[in-house]
C-alpha positions as CSV (number, residue, x, y, z in Angstrom):
1,X,11.8,-13.7,-13.6
2,X,9.9,-11.6,-11.0
3,X,12.2,-9.6,-8.7
4,X,10.9,-11.3,-5.5
5,X,12.0,-14.7,-6.9
6,X,15.6,-13.6,-6.7
7,X,15.6,-13.4,-2.9
8,X,14.7,-17.1,-2.7
9,X,18.6,-17.2,-2.6
10,X,20.8,-14.4,-1.9
11,X,24.5,-13.9,-0.9
12,X,25.0,-12.1,2.3
13,X,26.8,-8.9,2.5
14,X,30.1,-9.6,4.1
15,X,32.8,-6.9,5.0
16,X,36.1,-7.3,3.0
17,X,34.6,-10.1,0.9
18,X,31.7,-9.1,-1.1
19,X,33.4,-6.4,-3.1
20,X,32.8,-5.8,-6.9
21,X,35.3,-8.4,-7.9
22,X,33.8,-11.1,-5.6
23,X,30.3,-10.1,-7.0
24,X,31.4,-10.4,-10.5
25,X,32.7,-13.9,-9.9
26,X,29.5,-14.8,-8.2
27,X,27.3,-13.6,-10.9
28,X,29.2,-15.6,-13.4
29,X,28.1,-18.7,-11.7
30,X,24.5,-17.7,-11.0
31,X,22.2,-15.5,-13.1
32,X,19.5,-15.4,-10.5
33,X,20.7,-15.1,-6.9
34,X,20.5,-11.7,-5.4
35,X,23.9,-10.1,-4.6
36,X,24.7,-7.6,-1.8
37,X,27.5,-5.1,-1.5
38,X,29.7,-4.8,1.6
39,X,28.0,-2.5,4.1
40,X,28.8,1.2,3.2
41,X,28.4,3.8,5.8
42,X,25.9,6.4,4.8
43,X,28.1,9.2,6.0
44,X,30.9,8.0,3.5
45,X,28.5,8.5,0.6
46,X,26.7,11.7,1.7
47,X,29.5,13.6,3.5
48,X,32.5,11.9,1.8
49,X,31.2,11.6,-1.6
50,X,32.8,8.1,-1.7
51,X,31.1,6.9,-4.9
52,X,34.0,4.7,-5.6
53,X,32.8,2.4,-2.7
54,X,29.7,1.6,-4.6
55,X,31.1,1.0,-8.1
56,X,29.7,-2.2,-9.8
57,X,29.5,-3.9,-13.1
58,X,26.0,-4.0,-14.9
59,X,26.2,-7.7,-15.0
60,X,25.7,-7.9,-11.1
61,X,22.1,-7.3,-11.2
62,X,19.9,-8.0,-9.2
63,X,22.1,-6.0,-6.7
64,X,21.4,-4.5,-3.4
65,X,23.5,-1.8,-1.6
66,X,23.7,-2.3,2.2
67,X,23.9,0.8,4.1
68,X,25.0,1.5,7.7
69,X,23.9,4.5,9.6
70,X,21.3,5.8,12.2
71,X,20.4,9.4,10.9
72,X,17.2,9.2,9.0
73,X,17.9,12.2,6.9
74,X,21.5,11.1,6.0
75,X,20.2,7.5,5.2
76,X,17.5,9.0,2.9
77,X,20.2,10.9,1.0
78,X,22.3,7.7,0.8
79,X,19.3,5.8,-0.5
80,X,18.9,8.5,-3.3
81,X,22.4,8.1,-4.3
82,X,22.0,4.4,-4.4
83,X,18.9,4.6,-6.6
84,X,20.5,7.0,-8.8
85,X,23.4,4.7,-9.3
86,X,21.2,1.9,-10.4
87,X,21.0,-0.4,-7.3
88,X,17.9,-2.6,-7.3
89,X,17.4,-2.5,-3.5
90,X,18.7,-0.6,-0.5
91,X,19.2,-2.5,2.8
92,X,19.8,-1.2,6.2
93,X,22.3,-3.0,8.3
94,X,21.0,-3.8,11.9
95,X,23.1,-6.8,12.4
96,X,26.8,-5.9,12.5
97,X,28.3,-6.1,15.9
98,X,31.8,-4.7,15.3
99,X,33.2,-2.0,17.8
100,X,33.6,0.4,14.9
101,X,30.0,0.1,13.9
102,X,28.8,0.4,17.5
103,X,30.8,3.7,17.9
104,X,28.8,5.0,15.1
105,X,25.6,4.0,16.7
106,X,24.5,1.7,13.9
107,X,24.5,-1.9,13.1
108,X,23.3,-4.5,15.7
109,X,23.2,-1.9,18.5
110,X,20.1,-0.6,16.7
111,X,18.2,-3.7,17.7
112,X,17.9,-1.8,21.0
113,X,16.1,1.1,19.4
114,X,13.3,-0.2,17.1
115,X,11.7,3.3,17.0
116,X,14.8,4.8,15.5
117,X,15.0,1.9,13.0
118,X,11.5,2.6,11.9
119,X,12.3,6.3,11.4
120,X,15.3,5.5,9.3
121,X,13.4,3.0,7.2
122,X,10.5,5.4,6.7
123,X,12.9,8.1,5.7
124,X,14.6,5.9,3.2
125,X,11.3,4.8,1.7
126,X,10.1,8.2,1.3
127,X,13.3,9.1,-0.8
128,X,13.4,6.2,-3.3
129,X,11.0,4.0,-5.2
130,X,13.4,0.9,-5.1
131,X,12.6,-1.6,-2.4
132,X,14.1,-0.7,1.1
133,X,14.8,-3.7,3.3
134,X,16.5,-4.5,6.5
135,X,18.9,-7.2,7.8
136,X,18.9,-7.8,11.5
137,X,19.8,-10.2,14.3
138,X,17.3,-12.0,16.6
139,X,18.4,-9.8,19.5
140,X,21.4,-8.6,21.4
141,X,23.1,-9.2,24.6
142,X,20.6,-10.2,27.3
143,X,17.5,-9.5,25.3
144,X,15.0,-12.3,25.0
145,X,14.6,-12.8,21.2
146,X,11.2,-14.3,21.5
147,X,10.0,-10.9,22.8
148,X,12.4,-8.6,21.0
149,X,12.2,-9.9,17.5
150,X,8.3,-9.8,17.1
151,X,8.4,-6.2,18.5
152,X,11.2,-5.2,16.1
153,X,9.3,-6.7,13.2
154,X,6.2,-4.8,14.1
155,X,8.1,-1.5,13.9
156,X,9.6,-2.4,10.5
157,X,6.2,-3.4,9.1
158,X,4.6,-0.2,10.4
159,X,7.5,1.7,8.6
160,X,6.2,0.1,5.4
161,X,9.1,-2.3,4.9
162,X,8.0,-5.7,3.6
163,X,11.2,-7.7,3.4
164,X,13.5,-8.6,6.3
165,X,16.6,-10.7,6.4
166,X,17.2,-12.2,9.8
167,X,20.5,-13.6,11.0
168,X,19.2,-16.4,13.4
169,X,21.8,-15.6,16.0
170,X,22.0,-13.1,18.8
171,X,24.8,-10.5,18.7
172,X,26.9,-9.9,21.8
173,X,28.2,-6.2,21.7
174,X,30.8,-6.8,24.3
175,X,33.1,-9.8,24.8
176,X,32.8,-11.5,21.4
177,X,34.6,-10.4,18.1
178,X,32.6,-10.0,14.9
179,X,34.1,-13.5,13.9
180,X,32.9,-15.0,17.1
181,X,29.4,-13.3,16.7
182,X,29.0,-15.4,13.6
183,X,29.9,-18.6,15.3
184,X,29.4,-18.7,19.0
185,X,25.7,-17.5,19.8
186,X,23.5,-20.5,19.1
187,X,21.4,-20.5,15.9
188,X,17.6,-20.4,16.3
189,X,16.2,-21.2,12.8
190,X,13.0,-22.3,14.5
191,X,12.4,-18.8,15.9
192,X,12.9,-17.1,12.5
193,X,10.5,-19.7,10.8
194,X,8.0,-19.0,13.5
195,X,8.2,-15.2,12.6
196,X,6.9,-16.1,9.1
197,X,3.8,-17.7,10.7
198,X,3.4,-14.6,12.9
199,X,3.9,-12.1,10.2
200,X,2.6,-13.7,7.0
201,X,2.6,-10.2,5.3
202,X,6.4,-9.9,5.6
203,X,8.9,-11.6,3.4
204,X,11.2,-13.3,5.8
205,X,14.7,-14.1,4.6
206,X,16.5,-16.6,6.8
207,X,20.3,-16.2,7.3
208,X,22.9,-17.9,9.5
209,X,24.7,-21.2,9.5
210,X,23.4,-22.4,6.1
211,X,26.1,-24.4,4.5
212,X,24.6,-26.3,1.6
213,X,21.8,-26.0,-1.0
214,X,20.1,-29.1,0.6
215,X,19.9,-27.2,3.9
216,X,18.5,-24.2,2.0
217,X,15.9,-26.4,0.3
218,X,14.9,-27.8,3.6
219,X,14.4,-24.3,5.3
220,X,12.6,-23.0,2.3
221,X,10.2,-26.0,2.8
222,X,9.5,-24.6,6.2
223,X,7.8,-21.6,4.8
224,X,10.4,-18.8,4.8
225,X,10.5,-16.8,1.6
226,X,14.2,-16.9,1.1
227,X,17.5,-18.1,2.2
228,X,20.7,-15.9,2.6
229,X,24.1,-17.7,2.6
230,X,27.2,-16.1,3.7
231,X,30.6,-17.8,4.4
232,X,29.7,-21.1,2.6
233,X,29.1,-19.2,-0.7
234,X,32.3,-17.5,-0.3
235,X,34.6,-20.3,0.8
236,X,33.1,-22.9,-1.5
237,X,31.4,-20.8,-4.2
238,X,30.9,-23.5,-6.8
239,X,29.1,-25.8,-4.4
240,X,26.5,-23.0,-3.7
241,X,26.4,-20.7,-6.9
242,X,27.5,-23.2,-9.4
243,X,24.4,-25.3,-8.5
244,X,22.0,-22.6,-7.5
245,X,20.3,-21.8,-10.8
246,X,19.3,-25.4,-11.3
247,X,18.4,-26.5,-7.8
248,X,16.8,-23.4,-6.5
249,X,15.5,-21.6,-9.6
250,X,14.9,-24.5,-11.9
251,X,17.1,-22.8,-14.6
252,X,20.0,-24.2,-16.6
253,X,23.3,-23.0,-15.0
254,X,25.6,-20.9,-17.2
255,X,28.6,-23.2,-16.6
256,X,29.1,-26.9,-15.9
257,X,32.4,-26.8,-14.1
258,X,34.5,-24.4,-12.0
259,X,37.3,-24.5,-14.6
260,X,34.9,-22.9,-17.1
261,X,34.2,-20.2,-14.5
262,X,38.0,-19.6,-14.3
263,X,38.4,-19.2,-18.0
264,X,35.3,-16.8,-18.1
265,X,37.0,-14.6,-15.4
266,X,40.3,-14.3,-17.4
267,X,39.0,-11.4,-19.7
268,X,37.7,-9.6,-16.5
269,X,41.1,-10.0,-14.8
270,X,42.9,-8.6,-17.9
271,X,40.7,-5.5,-17.8
272,X,41.3,-5.0,-14.2
273,X,45.0,-5.3,-14.7
274,X,44.9,-3.0,-17.7
275,X,43.2,-0.4,-15.4
276,X,46.1,-0.6,-13.0
277,X,44.5,-3.0,-10.6
278,X,46.4,-5.8,-8.7
279,X,45.9,-9.4,-9.5
280,X,45.4,-10.4,-6.0
281,X,42.4,-8.2,-5.7
282,X,40.5,-10.5,-7.8
283,X,42.1,-13.9,-7.2
284,X,41.7,-13.9,-3.6
285,X,38.0,-14.4,-4.2
286,X,38.7,-17.4,-6.3
287,X,40.7,-19.6,-4.0
288,X,37.8,-21.7,-2.9
289,X,36.4,-22.5,-6.5
290,X,37.7,-26.0,-6.5
291,X,36.9,-26.7,-2.7
292,X,36.3,-30.4,-2.2
293,X,37.6,-31.4,-5.7
294,X,40.8,-33.0,-6.9
295,X,43.4,-30.4,-7.4
296,X,42.0,-27.8,-5.1
297,X,45.1,-27.7,-2.9
298,X,47.5,-27.1,-6.0
299,X,45.0,-24.4,-7.2
300,X,45.1,-22.6,-4.0
301,X,48.8,-22.9,-3.6
302,X,49.8,-21.8,-7.1
303,X,47.6,-18.7,-6.8
304,X,48.8,-17.9,-3.4
305,X,52.5,-18.2,-4.1
306,X,52.6,-16.6,-7.5
307,X,50.0,-13.9,-7.4
308,X,52.4,-11.3,-5.9
309,X,55.3,-12.0,-8.3
310,X,56.6,-9.0,-10.1
311,X,54.5,-8.7,-13.4
312,X,52.0,-11.3,-12.3
313,X,49.2,-11.5,-14.7
314,X,46.4,-13.7,-15.9
315,X,49.0,-16.3,-16.9
316,X,49.3,-17.1,-13.1
317,X,45.6,-18.0,-13.2
318,X,46.1,-20.2,-16.2
319,X,49.1,-21.9,-14.6
320,X,47.0,-22.5,-11.5
321,X,44.2,-24.1,-13.6
322,X,46.8,-26.3,-15.4
323,X,47.9,-27.5,-11.9
324,X,44.3,-28.5,-11.3
325,X,44.3,-30.5,-14.6
326,X,47.5,-32.3,-13.8
327,X,46.2,-33.3,-10.4
328,X,42.7,-34.5,-11.7
329,X,44.0,-36.0,-15.0
330,X,40.8,-34.6,-16.6
331,X,41.3,-32.6,-19.7
332,X,37.8,-31.4,-19.4
333,X,38.6,-29.3,-16.3
334,X,40.5,-27.0,-18.6
335,X,38.9,-27.4,-21.9
336,X,35.2,-27.7,-21.0
337,X,32.7,-25.5,-23.0
338,X,30.0,-23.3,-21.4
339,X,26.6,-25.0,-21.2
C-alpha cells in the first residue's frame, strides 16, 4: 500500500492517551491506519535526551512522531532524532491550547505567527528525508478563520510541506481548558473542506468531532484527502479500528471480534509485566473495547476493580473477558479465531 493511502484514516495524537501501549492495541485492530505519538517537546529530545519518550514497537508502523516546539534549529535536531529512530513522519503541533504549551511558545499559539511556523517547518524538512507535516487549528481567539487559515496554509505550502491535518475548531487560549477546547468552539467542517478546493496541491486531513466511520466516509466524499479520528477511536476502539481496514481501505481486518483482540494482547501484556511494567498501564487503554456491546459494563468493572490488586497479572484480563462471555452467553466471544 502506498504511504499516502495510510492517511485516509489516522488516529490523532492525544496527550496521556496515545502512548506505546495504546498504539500497539490500535495496530492490532488495523494494519493500515496511520498512528501518531503523543506530542513530545523538542527540548526533551534534544536537550534532555529523553529517548524513552519515543520508544515504540516495530509493529506500529506507519507511525508519526508529533513534536512541540518553536525553535527551528532545535526542531530540526529533534526531527533528525525521529528519523534516526525510524519514524515514518514528523508532525509539528500547532493546535494544542494548554497553558503549559503556551508558556513554551508552541502549540496553538503559533497560529498567530505563521512566519515562524514556516521557518520551523523548513528547518525540519532540511534535516530529514521523511515527510514533515503539521497539525493546526482553524484559528485562535478572535481571529477570523476564513482569513487566517488560508494565510497559514500558504505559509505552510511555501515552506515545502504538502500535508496538513486541520482540527476544525478554533482554540481559545484563555478561558477554556484543553478539554473544553475540544468540545466548546463550534466545528466548521465546511471551512476545512473549502481549503481543499482552494489548495488542491495540499493533502488536507480533516480532524474534529468525527465519531463514526460513516461520518468519515461522508467527509471523504467531500474531497478531503483523509480523516483523523481522536476520542471516538480511543473510547470505542473496536467501532473505529476494528472496522477500518474493511470499510476505509477495502482490506480484510485482522480480527473479527474485540474478544480476539483481547486474547492477542495477552502475550504483549505478559512481556510488559515481565519487564517490570504495571498492568494498568496497558489495560487502561482497553476499557472501551466492548463499548456498546453486551458485557461492556462487566468488562470495565472487572478490569477497573482488579487491575491494582497485589500481583495482578494477565489473569485479570482473562477473568474480565470471561465476565463478558457470561453476560453475552456467546462462547465465540472468548473462543473466536482470528480471521
